[in-house]
C-alpha positions in Angstrom: -58.3 76.3 38.0 -54.8 75.9 39.2 -52.0 76.6 36.7 -48.6 74.9 37.4 -45.5 76.3 35.7 -42.5 74.2 35.2 -39.3 75.9 36.2 -36.5 74.5 34.1 -33.7 76.1 36.2 -35.2 74.6 39.4 -35.4 71.1 37.7 -31.8 71.3 36.6 -30.6 72.3 40.1 -32.7 69.5 41.7 -31.3 67.0 39.3 -27.7 68.0 39.8 -28.1 67.9 43.6 -29.8 64.5 43.4 -27.0 63.1 41.2 -24.3 64.6 43.4 -25.9 62.9 46.5 -26.1 59.6 44.6 -22.4 59.9 43.7 -21.5 60.7 47.3 -23.5 57.8 48.7 -21.9 55.4 46.2 -18.5 56.7 47.1 -19.1 56.3 50.8 -20.3 52.7 50.3 -17.2 52.0 48.2 -14.8 53.3 51.0 -15.2 50.6 53.7 -15.8 47.6 51.4 -12.6 47.5 49.4 -13.8 45.0 46.8 -17.0 46.9 46.0 -16.9 48.2 42.4 -20.1 49.2 40.7 -20.8 50.1 37.2 -22.0 53.5 38.4 -18.6 54.3 39.9 -16.8 53.0 36.8 -18.8 55.4 34.6 -18.3 58.5 36.7 -14.9 59.5 35.1 -16.7 59.9 31.8 -19.1 62.4 33.4 -16.9 64.2 35.8 -13.3 64.9 34.6 -10.8 64.2 37.3 -13.1 61.8 39.4 -11.3 58.7 40.4 -12.8 56.0 42.7 -10.1 54.3 44.8 -9.9 50.6 44.4 
């Protein structure tokens, strides 16, 4: 029988890295298309203090 242990620290790190990648991709998509504004980018200042997406 195989026992699988859930590592909470590894899950937190993987989630943070995945979220950071998603934020980076959304920011890169926002750069060339000046009119692009998504709800995701509008909510980021509430999660990350000091984050500002350029309009």
